[in-house]
C-alpha positions in Angstrom: -4.9 12.0 -30.5 -5.8 15.6 -31.1 -5.5 16.4 -27.5 -2.0 14.8 -27.4 -0.8 16.9 -30.3 -2.2 20.1 -28.7 -0.5 19.2 -25.5 2.8 18.9 -27.2 2.3 22.3 -28.8 1.3 23.7 -25.4 4.7 22.6 -24.1 6.4 24.5 -26.8 4.4 27.6 -26.1 4.9 27.3 -22.3 8.7 27.3 -22.7 8.3 30.3 -25.0 6.3 32.1 -22.4 9.2 31.6 -20.0 11.4 33.3 -22.5 10.1 36.8 -23.2 12.9 39.0 -24.3 14.6 42.2 -25.2 16.7 43.5 -28.0 17.4 41.8 -31.2 20.9 40.7 -30.1 21.5 38.0 -27.6 21.5 39.8 -24.3 21.3 39.0 -20.6 21.3 40.9 -17.4 20.3 44.6 -17.0 20.9 45.4 -20.6 18.3 42.8 -21.6 15.8 44.4 -19.2 16.4 47.8 -20.8 15.9 46.4 -24.3 12.7 44.6 -23.2 11.2 47.9 -22.0 11.8 49.5 -25.4 9.9 46.6 -27.1 6.8 46.7 -24.9 3.9 49.1 -25.6 3.5 52.4 -23.8 0.1 51.2 -22.7 1.5 48.5 -20.4 0.9 49.0 -16.7 3.1 46.2 -15.5 6.2 44.3 -16.5 7.7 41.0 -15.5 11.1 39.8 -16.7 13.1 36.6 -16.3 16.8 36.1 -17.2 16.5 32.6 -18.6 20.2 32.2 -19.3 21.1 32.9 -15.7 18.1 30.9 -14.3 19.1 27.8 -16.3 22.6 28.0 -14.9 21.6 28.0 -11.2 22.3 24.8 -9.2 18.6 24.3 -8.4 17.5 24.3 -12.0 20.5 22.2 -13.2 19.8 19.6 -10.6 16.1 19.5 -11.4 16.8 19.0 -15.1 19.0 16.1 -14.3 16.1 14.1 -12.8 15.1 11.4 -15.2 11.5 12.5 -15.8 12.5 16.2 -16.3 15.4 15.3 -18.5 13.2 13.0 -20.7 10.6 15.9 -21.2 13.4 18.3 -22.0 15.0 16.0 -24.5 11.7 15.5 -26.1 11.1 19.2 -26.4 14.5 19.9 -27.8 14.1 17.1 -30.4 10.6 18.4 -31.3 11.4 22.2 -31.5 15.1 22.3 -32.1 15.4 24.7 -29.2 17.6 24.0 -26.1 16.3 26.4 -23.4 19.7 26.4 -21.7 21.5 27.4 -24.8 19.1 29.1 -27.2 16.8 31.2 -24.9 18.3 34.2 -23.3 15.6 36.4 -21.6 11.9 36.5 -21.0 9.6 39.4 -20.4 5.9 40.2 -20.6 3.8 43.4 -20.4 0.4 43.7 -18.8 -2.0 46.0 -20.5 -4.9 47.4 -18.4 -6.0 46.7 -14.9 -5.4 43.2 -13.6 -9.0 42.3 -12.9 -9.2 39.1 -14.9 -9.9 40.7 -18.3 -6.5 42.5 -18.8 -4.5 42.0 -22.0 -0.9 41.1 -22.2 2.0 40.1 -24.5 5.2 38.2 -23.9 8.4 38.6 -26.0 10.9 35.8 -26.4 14.5 36.4 -27.3 16.1 33.3 -28.6 17.9 31.5 -31.4 15.4 29.3 -33.3 14.6 27.8 -36.7 11.5 29.7 -37.8 10.7 27.2 -40.7 10.9 24.3 -38.3 8.5 25.9 -35.8 6.0 26.9 -38.5 6.0 23.3 -39.7 5.5 22.2 -36.1 2.4 24.4 -35.7 0.9 23.0 -38.9 1.6 19.4 -37.6 0.5 19.8 -34.0 -2.3 22.4 -34.5 -3.7 22.0 -38.0 -6.7 24.1 -37.0 -4.5 27.1 -36.5 -5.4 30.2 -38.4 -3.1 32.9 -39.8 -3.5 36.7 -40.0 -1.1 39.1 -41.6 -0.7 42.2 -39.5 1.9 44.9 -40.4 3.8 42.3 -42.3 3.9 39.8 -39.4 2.0 36.6 -39.5 -0.1 36.0 -36.3 -1.2 32.5 -35.5 -4.5 31.9 -33.6 -6.5 28.9 -32.5 -3.4 27.2 -31.1 -4.5 26.9 -27.4 -4.7 23.4 -25.9 -8.1 24.4 -24.5 -10.4 24.5 -27.5 -13.1 26.3 -25.5 -10.9 29.4 -25.0 -8.6 29.8 -27.9 -7.4 33.2 -26.8 -3.6 32.9 -27.3 -1.9 34.4 -30.3 1.7 33.7 -31.4 3.9 35.5 -33.9 7.5 35.2 -35.2 8.4 38.9 -34.9 11.9 38.5 -36.4 14.8 36.1 -36.5 15.4 36.5 -32.8 12.0 37.0 -31.2 8.7 35.2 -30.7 5.6 36.9 -29.3 2.8 35.3 -27.3 -0.3 36.8 -25.7 -3.7 38.1 -26.3 -4.6 39.6 -29.7 -4.3 43.1 -28.4 -1.1 42.3 -26.6 0.6 40.8 -29.6 -0.5 43.5 -32.0 0.7 46.2 -29.6 4.2 44.7 -29.5 4.2 44.5 -33.3 3.1 48.2 -33.5 6.1 49.2 -31.4 8.5 47.2 -33.5 7.1 48.8 -36.7 7.4 52.3 -35.1 3.6 52.6 -35.3 3.4 53.2 -31.5 5.6 54.4 -28.7 7.3 52.0 -26.3 6.9 51.6 -22.6 10.0 53.7 -22.1 7.9 56.7 -23.0 5.2 56.0 -20.3 5.0 58.9 -17.8 3.3 56.5 -15.3 5.7 53.6 -15.6 9.0 55.3 -16.5 9.8 56.4 -12.9 9.1 52.9 -11.6 11.3 51.3 -14.3 14.2 53.6 -13.4 14.1 52.4 -9.8 13.7 48.7 -10.2 16.8 46.6 -10.1 17.0 44.8 -13.5 20.3 43.0 -12.8 18.8 39.9 -11.1 17.3 36.7 -12.4 13.8 38.0 -12.0 12.3 41.5 -11.7 8.9 43.2 -12.0 7.3 46.6 -11.8 3.6 47.4 -11.6 1.7 50.7 -11.4 -1.0 50.6 -8.7 -4.2 52.4 -9.9 -5.5 54.6 -7.0 -9.1 53.7 -7.7 -8.3 49.9 -7.6 -6.5 50.4 -4.3 -9.3 52.4 -2.8 -11.8 49.6 -3.8 -9.6 47.1 -2.0 -9.4 49.3 1.1 -13.2 49.7 1.1 -13.6 45.9 0.9 -11.0 45.2 3.5 -10.1 47.8 6.2 -6.8 46.0 6.9 -5.5 47.2 3.6 -5.6 50.8 4.9 -1.9 50.6 5.6 -1.3 50.5 1.9 -2.9 53.8 1.3 -0.7 56.1 -0.8 1.1 53.2 -2.7 1.3 54.0 -6.4 3.7 51.3 -7.6 5.2 47.9 -6.7 8.7 46.8 -7.5 10.0 43.2 -7.1 13.4 41.6 -7.5 15.0 38.2 -7.0 18.5 36.9 -7.5 20.6 33.8 -6.8 24.1 34.8 -5.9 27.2 32.9 -4.6 26.4 34.1 -1.1 22.7 33.0 -1.2 19.3 34.0 -2.4 18.1 37.6 -2.3 14.7 39.1 -2.8 13.3 42.6 -2.5 9.7 44.0 -2.5 9.4 47.8 -2.6 6.1 49.7 -2.3 6.5 53.1 -3.9 4.5 56.2 -3.2 2.7 57.8 -0.2 4.1 60.2 2.5 6.9 59.5 4.9 4.3 59.0 7.7 2.3 56.5 5.6 5.5 54.5 4.8 6.6 54.5 8.4 3.1 53.2 9.4 3.2 50.5 6.7 6.7 49.4 7.9 5.5 49.1 11.5 2.5 47.0 10.4 4.8 44.7 8.4 7.2 44.4 11.3 4.3 43.5 13.5 3.4 40.6 11.1 7.1 39.5 11.2 7.1 39.5 15.0 3.9 37.4 15.0 5.6 35.0 12.6 8.6 34.7 14.8 6.5 33.8 17.8 4.6 31.2 15.7 7.9 29.7 14.5 9.1 28.7 17.9 8.8 25.0 17.1 10.5 25.4 13.7 14.0 27.0 14.2 14.6 27.0 10.5 11.6 29.4 10.0 13.1 31.7 12.7 16.4 31.7 10.8 14.6 32.7 7.6 12.7 35.5 9.4 16.0 36.8 10.7 17.0 37.3 7.1 14.1 39.7 6.5 14.6 43.4 6.9 11.7 45.9 6.7 12.6 49.6 6.3 10.9 52.8 5.0 11.8 56.2 3.6 10.2 59.4 2.3 8.3 57.6 -0.5 8.9 53.9 -0.1 8.6 50.9 2.1 11.0 48.0 1.5 11.1 44.3 2.4 14.4 42.7 1.7 15.3 39.0 2.1 18.8 37.5 2.3 19.0 33.7 2.8 22.1 31.4 2.4 21.9 28.4 0.2 22.4 26.2 3.3 19.3 27.7 4.9 17.4 27.3 1.6 18.3 23.6 1.7 17.1 23.3 5.3 13.8 25.0 4.3 13.4 22.6 1.4 14.0 19.6 3.7 11.4 20.9 6.2 8.8 21.5 3.4 9.3 18.0 2.0 9.1 16.5 5.5 5.8 18.3 6.2 4.4 17.4 2.8 5.3 13.7 3.4 3.5 13.8 6.8 0.5 15.4 5.2 0.4 12.8 2.4 0.6 9.8 4.7 -2.7 7.9 4.8 -4.5 8.1 8.1 -4.9 4.8 9.9 -8.5 3.7 10.1 -9.9 3.3 13.6 -10.6 -0.4 14.5 -14.2 -1.3 14.2 -16.1 -1.3 17.4 -16.6 -4.7 18.9 -20.1 -6.0 18.9 -21.6 -6.4 22.4 
């Protein structure tokens, strides 16, 4: 019974994680991304952001939520929490603090419309073992994880329009910024140049600083990563437009020669993929939508695929998965001589 209640609370927290957000007002698009940056701590070395409002309005998500099983789960969540993700959650964002080696801290901010009293009562009902800590005037909840062995997640109601989730350090760092006790990520000399270059207008975007020492360790362990030498940052973007799906991956840093070499290596992989896709025309079509270019301080991989082609790819994947899942016929037993 206890596992069931914790599982229900986990659903609530999972949806909250999908909704990290920016400024105190209801924002979406690039403005929400800029507001998010001002709420995350200066110590963050990576950011991921998701425009929930736009994501929920896409055809793919709309169709998925109409499926009976998904609709039942969504209806149950709305009834339990009073939050309708399609209407009440606007934006989601999270900051990574430290090097991503498995022990890094992080915090996620949720911008949404919610009934704080209702959610507090829900925590007491679903996780009676939860503990409270008052930090800078904000109550932080701990011991709310579904996995009783870990219990590392913290949650806090920052204000009337934001919920925070993450590690203890991550949550407290975000509170410090909100209370003017610490500077925001906008003041980071390392991240600011990357954040200015990343396109924040799409459904999803991310920016990461690449520590030189971490990259060198990777190169020493795998010589094939030599082509990445000089990279100091990574920018990602994804959007769903009327013309189709677009994605972009940009490696920032290095010399013009290093970026030319990296682009050549990546184009080589693309060519190999095209040769291997001879029996799957749809894969070849997808590869044709990939363009790899380089400049003085960047290497860029851009993808443009129509919705029709996305549907074809989905059909191919489902067909392959169906073939893989089919039980193998047992060989007839050998006849006794």
